[in-house]
Structure formats: C-alpha cells, structure tokens
N, C-alpha and C positions, 0 to 999 in steps of 0.2 A: 158518414151520417152523424146523427146526434151522439152515438155512442163513442165515435172517434173523437169528436170535439170534447166531450166530457173526459175522456181519457187524457186529453191533452191540457185539461184544466181550465176549459173555457165554459163560460155560462151562455146558454142560448135563451134569448127572450123573444117570444112570438106574440105579436100584437095583431088581433083579428081586425081587418079593416073592410069587411064585407059590407057592400052597400045593401041595405035592406030592401030596396026596391028591385035592384038587379039580381039579387040572389046568386051572384057569381063569387065563389070562394076566393078571398084575397087576404093575404097575411103580409105584414112587415116584420122582418126577421132582423134582430140586433144581436150581434156577438161582440161584447165589449172586448176591445184589444185587437180586433180584426181591422185590416185596411183594405179599402177598395183599390183595385190595381192602378186606376188613373188618378189616385190621390196620393199626395206626398207623405212618405214616412217620416219627413222632418217637420211634421206639422207643429204649430205654435199659435198662441193668441195673436202674436204680431202677424204671422202669415195669413191667418183667416181674416184678421182686420183689413190687411192690405187688399185680399181677394174681394171682400165684401165692398170696400170703397170703389174698387175698379169696376164692379158690376153696375154701378150707377149709370143711368141714361145720360146724366149730365157729366160728360167727360172733363170739361174744364173745372167743374167742382171737384171731381175725383182727383184730378192732378194736383190741385191745391191741397187737398187733404193728404195725398200721398207724400207730397213734399214736406208737410208738416210731420208726418209719421217718420220720414227719412231723417229728420233732425233729432227726433227722440230715439229712434233705433237706427243709428248710422251703420253703413256698410253691411246692410242685409240684402242678400241677393234677390229675395223675393219682392222686396219693395222696388228695386231697380227693374225687375221683370215686369211688374204691374204698371209702373210709370211708362215703360216702353209699350206695353199692350194698349195703354189709353192713347198714347200718341199714334200708334198705328191705326187705332179706331178713328182718329181725327185725320187720317190720310197724311201723316207726317212720318213716313218711313225713314228719312234721314235722321230725325231726332230719336225715334224709337230704336234705330240701329245702335246709336251710342249708349242707350241705356241697357240693351241686351248685352253689348260688349262688356259694360261695366259689371253686369250681373255675373257673366261668365269668369270674371277675374276674382269674384268674391267667393270662390269655392262653394259652388252650390251642391246640394245633396246629389249624388250620382244618379238618383232616380228622376231628378228634375232635369237633367242635361238634355235628354232628347227633345223635350218641349222648348227649351231655350234655343237650341240649334234650329228647330223647326221655325220658331218665330223669327229668328235672325234671318233664316233663309227667305221668309215671306218678305221681309224689308229689302233684301237684296234683289229679290224678284221684281218688287215694285220699282226699284230704282234701276231695272233693266241690266243687273249685274249677274247674269244668268250662270256664268262659269263659277263665280264665287259661290252662288247660291247652291250649285250642285255639290261643290266641294264640302259645304257646310252640312248638307243633307247626307252625305255619305258618312259623316261623323255621327249624325243622329241614327242612320240606319245600322251602323255597327253596335250601337248601344241598345237599340230597340227595333228589331226588323218586323215587328208585328203591328206597326202603324200605317194604315193606308194613306193617311194625309202626307206622310213623307214621300211615298212613291207617286201620288197624284202630283205634287209639287215638283218633284224630280222630273217627272215625265214632261210637265209643262215647260220646264226650263230647257230640257233637251229639244223639245219642239221648237222653241223660240230661237235656238241655235241651229235649227235645220238639221239636227241629228235624229231623224225620225226612227232609224233602226235601234237607237238607244232609248227612245222615248216609249217605244212599243212594249218592251218587256216590263218597264215601270207601271204603266197602266194595267198590264196583265197581272202584275203582282198586287196591285190595288184591288182589283177585281177578285182575285182569289181570297182576300180577306173581307171583302164587302161585295158579294155577288149581285146585290140589288142596286148598286151605284150606277144610274142611268149616265151621269156625267162622265164616269170612267169609260163606259162603253163608247160614248160619243167621242171622247178624246182618242180612244183607240182607233175608231173609225177615221177620224181626221188624219192620224199619222199613217195608217194603212193607205189611205187616199193619197197623201203626199208621196209615200214611199212607191206608189204605182201598183199597189195590190187592190185592184177595183173590186174583185169578188168579195174579199174580206172586208173592205170598207163598207160596201153595200149591206152586208150581213150585220155589221155592228151598228151602222146608222140606224137600221130598221129595229134592231133589238133596243137600242138607246131610246127610240121614239115610242117603242111599245111600253117601256117603263115609265117615260115621261114625255108625254106628247108636247109639252111646252118648250122643249129644247129647240129653239129656233134655228140656232147655227147648225144643228144636226139635220134639220129639215132642209136647210138651204144646201148642205153638203150632199144630201141624198138627191136633191132636185138637180144639182150641178152634175152629179154622176150619172143619173139615169134619165134626167129630163122629165121625171114624173113628180107628183105631189105639188 
C-alpha cells in the first residue's frame, strides 16, 4: 500500500481524472522511479526517440529518420530493433531479420531480449522457417515464460510443421495467461481437429465462436466437423 511505498522512499502522486458527466471515480497514479513491466529499464532519450519515430504511420519516413538517428547514435540495439520493426510492418521480413540479428549482437538489456527474440521469430515464421522460429521462441520462453504471444507463435509454428501434439500445449499455455483469447481457442480447436480428437475440437470451435463470431476459419472448421452452421 501507500505506507509500504513511503517506507521505501517513493513519492505517490494521484491525479483525479473523473469525468464530470459520467461521475465514475478515476485516477491516474504516478510513482516517480517506478517502471511498468513491459517497459525497458534501459530507457533513454535515444530509445524513446526511436520508438516515437517507429510509431509513425508512414513507415518509409520512419525508416529514413531512424537511419539518420543510427548515424548520430551508432551501435544502439534499440535503433536496430525499430528499424527491423518498421521493415516488418512493410512486409519485408528478410530485411527485418537482419536488423534484429544486428540488435542481438549489440548487447541489449536483458529485459529486452524476449521481445527481440519474439520479433525475430515472427520474421522466421513469415519466411516459413518454422523450425528456426521455434528454436528462437524457446530462448524467449526461457527468459520470460509469462508472454502469451510467445506460445501463440510457437503453437502456430508447430502446427505448420504438422506437430499438432506439440502445438496443443502451446495454445493451452497461451490461454492460461489470456483466457479471453478467442483466436487461441480456435487454434486449439484446429490442432485437436487435425490430431483426431473431434470432441475437443468441436468444444473449442464453439467456445472460440462464442467469444468472437467473426472467426470465419473457426466457423469453417466446425462446419467441416459437424456439417452444421
């Protein structure tokens, strides 16, 4: 609580953000010196500048600015990372992969390694190099086993390799961390379907569609399985 934070020497700033028309109590709490779990502890002006540039909708503009920044701040892993992410957004996984590999050679902060491995795995997946993608994702898992995106992607890669028995526990793990993920239930259904467990496949197809009726591939899978819908 507040007393524990005060005892540790932290200041807590509470800003009321209640909307006067809604009358629903809302606050924004600031604790100077604290870090969000998904934000890097190795933050710097250069890192935030690179991130802001990469968020531009004009990825070609972003790439040109990131390359300029790369000349001013050479050998910064976070610039290589954002160069890679922009190329990935432009559907250039082969180019993106080279930048992620460069970033990994520049001694990134340990906390950022799982994200780097995850993005590298996305590139490998897009290039249909599924076995390599799984190997990279295992490295990410060893560093941070609490990221559902790692297991979702790993499950997909196992599925593409026809290893449905290995894909299933990956999607189950993803669902443990995000029980509302319709896409993971649908993926689980597809793998049970391919593995020959029709009863579980049907249950998971229905569950996925109850969460997200727009999942057409799940609807098609259920139709194929039952002849309904």
